[in-house]
C-alpha positions as CSV (number, residue, x, y, z in Angstrom):
1,K,58.4,92.6,155.5
2,D,57.2,89.7,153.8
3,A,55.3,87.3,155.4
4,E,57.0,84.3,153.5
5,T,59.7,84.9,154.0
6,G,60.7,87.4,156.6
7,R,62.6,89.6,154.6
8,E,62.7,93.5,155.0
9,Q,63.6,96.0,151.9
10,W,63.8,99.6,152.1
11,I,62.1,101.6,149.3
12,D,63.2,105.1,148.7
13,T,60.2,107.0,148.4
14,S,62.1,110.1,147.3
15,S,63.1,109.1,143.9
16,S,60.7,110.2,141.4
17,A,61.5,107.7,138.5
18,L,60.9,105.0,141.5
19,R,57.2,106.3,142.2
20,R,56.4,106.6,138.2
21,T,57.7,103.0,137.8
22,H,55.8,101.9,140.8
23,H,52.9,104.2,138.9
24,D,52.9,102.4,135.3
25,W,53.7,99.3,136.8
26,W,50.2,100.0,138.8
27,V,48.6,101.2,135.9
28,Q,49.9,98.5,133.6
29,S,48.4,95.5,136.1
30,Q,44.9,97.0,136.4
31,T,44.7,97.3,133.0
32,A,45.3,93.6,133.1
33,L,43.1,92.6,135.6
34,N,40.7,94.9,133.8
35,E,40.7,93.3,130.8
36,M,40.9,89.8,132.4
37,F,37.7,90.5,134.4
38,T,35.7,91.8,131.3
39,K,36.0,88.9,128.6
40,S,35.8,86.5,131.3
41,N,32.2,88.3,131.5
42,V,33.3,88.6,135.5
43,D,31.4,91.1,137.9
44,Y,34.2,93.0,139.9
45,V,34.4,96.3,141.9
46,S,37.7,97.6,143.0
47,V,37.2,99.0,146.7
48,R,39.5,101.7,148.3
49,T,40.7,100.3,152.1
50,D,39.4,104.3,152.5
51,Y,36.1,104.1,151.7
52,D,32.5,102.1,152.5
53,Y,33.4,99.0,151.0
54,V,29.9,98.5,151.8
55,K,28.2,100.6,148.9
56,A,30.9,100.0,146.2
57,L,28.9,96.5,146.9
58,L,25.5,97.6,146.6
59,N,26.6,99.5,143.1
60,L,28.0,96.4,142.2
61,F,24.4,94.4,142.8
62,A,22.7,97.2,141.4
63,K,24.7,97.0,138.1
64,R,23.8,93.4,138.1
65,N,19.6,94.2,137.7
């Protein structure tokens, strides 16, 4: 459910074409984001929701020094 519009949309995740399209979009988005941060000389960290974010942040801070 969209938080702003309240609109709901069903997505057929059994479709391999849809999964491939979404994966390709995600990879392209991540690549663009990485390039933007690198060109801007900005530190960043990608944190998965199923991992400990503290370790990821500590690793980022350690790289700075």
